C-alpha positions in Angstrom: 36.5 8.3 -56.9 35.0 11.6 -57.8 32.4 11.7 -60.7 31.9 14.8 -62.8 28.9 16.9 -61.8 27.8 17.4 -65.4 28.1 14.9 -68.3 30.6 15.8 -70.9 29.6 16.3 -74.5 32.1 15.7 -77.3 31.9 18.5 -79.8 31.8 17.5 -83.5 35.0 18.1 -85.3 35.4 20.8 -87.9 35.8 18.2 -90.6 32.5 16.5 -89.7 30.7 19.9 -89.7 32.1 20.7 -93.2 31.0 17.3 -94.5 27.5 18.0 -93.3 27.4 21.4 -95.0 28.7 19.9 -98.2 26.1 17.2 -98.2 23.3 19.6 -97.7 24.6 21.7 -100.6 24.7 18.7 -102.9 21.2 17.7 -102.0 19.9 21.2 -102.8 21.7 21.1 -106.1 20.2 17.8 -107.1 16.7 19.0 -106.2 17.2 22.0 -108.4 18.3 19.8 -111.3 15.3 17.5 -110.9 12.9 20.4 -111.2 14.4 21.6 -114.6 12.9 21.1 -118.0 15.2 18.3 -119.2 13.7 15.9 -121.8 14.2 12.6 -120.0 12.8 10.8 -123.1 16.0 11.8 -125.0 18.3 8.8 -124.9 21.4 11.0 -125.1 20.5 13.0 -122.0 19.1 10.0 -120.1 22.0 7.7 -120.7 24.9 10.1 -121.0 23.8 13.0 -118.8 23.7 15.3 -121.8 21.1 18.0 -122.1 18.9 17.6 -125.2 19.0 20.1 -128.1 17.1 23.3 -127.3 13.4 23.3 -127.9 11.1 26.1 -128.8 9.6 26.5 -125.4 13.0 26.3 -123.7 14.9 28.8 -125.8 12.4 31.2 -127.3 9.0 31.3 -125.7 7.9 34.1 -127.9 8.7 32.2 -131.2 5.7 31.3 -133.3 5.8 29.6 -136.7 4.2 31.5 -139.6 1.4 29.6 -141.3 2.7 27.4 -144.1 1.3 28.2 -147.5 0.1 25.4 -149.8 2.8 23.2 -151.4 4.4 25.1 -154.3 4.5 23.7 -157.8 7.7 21.8 -158.6 9.3 20.6 -161.8 11.5 17.4 -161.8 13.5 18.9 -164.6 14.8 21.7 -162.4 16.0 19.5 -159.6 19.4 20.2 -157.9 20.7 16.9 -156.7 21.5 16.4 -153.0 24.9 14.7 -152.6 24.2 11.3 -151.2 26.2 8.0 -150.7 26.4 6.1 -154.0 25.0 2.9 -152.5 21.6 4.4 -151.9 18.9 3.2 -154.3 17.0 6.5 -154.3 18.3 9.9 -155.5 17.0 13.1 -154.0 16.8 16.6 -155.4 15.4 20.0 -154.6 13.6 22.3 -157.0 15.3 25.7 -156.3 12.1 27.6 -157.2 10.4 26.1 -154.2 12.9 27.2 -151.6 11.7 30.0 -149.4 13.2 31.6 -146.2 10.6 32.9 -143.8 10.9 35.8 -141.4 10.7 33.4 -138.5 13.8 31.5 -139.6 12.3 28.5 -141.4 13.5 27.2 -144.7 10.7 25.6 -146.7 11.2 23.6 -149.9 10.0 20.6 -152.0 12.4 17.6 -152.2 11.8 14.9 -154.8 12.8 11.3 -154.4 13.3 9.0 -157.4 14.7 5.6 -158.1 18.1 5.7 -159.7 16.8 3.6 -162.6 13.7 5.7 -163.1 10.2 5.0 -162.1 7.8 6.8 -159.8 8.2 10.2 -158.3 7.6 11.0 -154.7 7.9 14.6 -153.3 7.7 16.1 -149.9 6.9 19.6 -148.8 9.0 20.3 -145.8 10.5 22.9 -143.5 13.8 23.1 -141.6 14.5 25.2 -138.5 18.2 25.6 -138.4 18.3 27.1 -134.9 17.0 23.9 -133.3 18.0 21.3 -135.9 14.4 20.3 -136.5 12.4 19.4 -139.6 8.7 19.3 -140.3 6.8 17.6 -143.1 3.7 19.5 -144.3 2.6 17.4 -147.3 3.5 14.5 -149.5 3.1 14.2 -153.3 2.1 10.8 -154.6 0.2 9.6 -157.7 0.0 13.1 -159.1 -1.6 14.8 -156.0 -0.6 16.4 -152.7 -1.7 14.9 -149.4 -1.4 17.2 -146.4 0.1 15.8 -143.2 -2.7 15.6 -140.7 -0.7 16.7 -137.6 2.7 18.0 -138.8 5.2 18.2 -135.9 8.8 19.4 -135.5 11.2 16.6 -135.1 14.9 16.5 -134.5 16.8 15.7 -137.7 19.3 13.7 -135.8 16.5 11.4 -134.5 15.0 10.8 -138.0 16.0 7.9 -140.2 16.5 10.4 -143.1 19.9 10.8 -144.6 18.6 13.3 -147.2 17.3 15.7 -144.6 20.5 15.7 -142.7 22.5 16.1 -145.9 20.3 18.9 -147.2 20.4 21.0 -144.1 24.1 20.7 -143.6 25.1 21.0 -147.2 22.9 23.8 -148.3 20.2 25.2 -146.1 21.9 26.0 -142.8 25.1 27.6 -141.8 25.6 26.7 -138.1 22.3 27.5 -136.3 20.9 29.9 -138.9 19.7 29.8 -142.4 22.1 30.9 -145.1 21.9 34.4 -146.3 19.8 33.8 -149.5 18.2 31.1 -151.6 21.0 31.8 -154.2 23.6 30.9 -151.5 21.7 27.7 -150.7 21.5 26.7 -154.4 25.2 27.4 -154.8 26.0 25.1 -151.9 23.8 22.4 -153.3 25.8 22.5 -156.5 29.1 22.6 -154.7 28.5 20.8 -151.3 32.2 20.5 -150.4 33.3 23.9 -151.7 32.9 25.6 -148.3 34.4 24.7 -145.0 31.7 25.2 -142.3 
């Protein structure tokens, strides 16, 4: 019996080589995703693999909010009501004289909350940034005086337990990801919230 002079080596098949290349590519892709700026605290992204709504530092690094002026004077007699479900015990309205559109894309306003059967009046000086679907509360009016929020922060409207903020932004203040053209346009949509198809 004659033995081979050199040991034979079985060459890997083309399929096995392709599988190895594909595996290496997948690992590189996963490493790239892990180094991104996803917000893993967002339950939508963490549980469903969805990317969170764009944030300021992710979409517009040059954006900077203009300084908010003091809360404007409001009059409860001028309120334009926000269309809300009838079962809610509070009614909300906005004084059109307090609505302002800033050059950096923020809509600021004073919203007033009242019991449907009368009683005390609470007001909030807030801002909405339509491009990111966020809201910020600057001050609260209670017992006849404004109290400024110590550390106002932008928060996603969809994460807040605030039906009026969602209704106000969608009904009147925003059209898609931008503020409406004018305060007059916003007031018109407050008065006729179902008039226009978005």
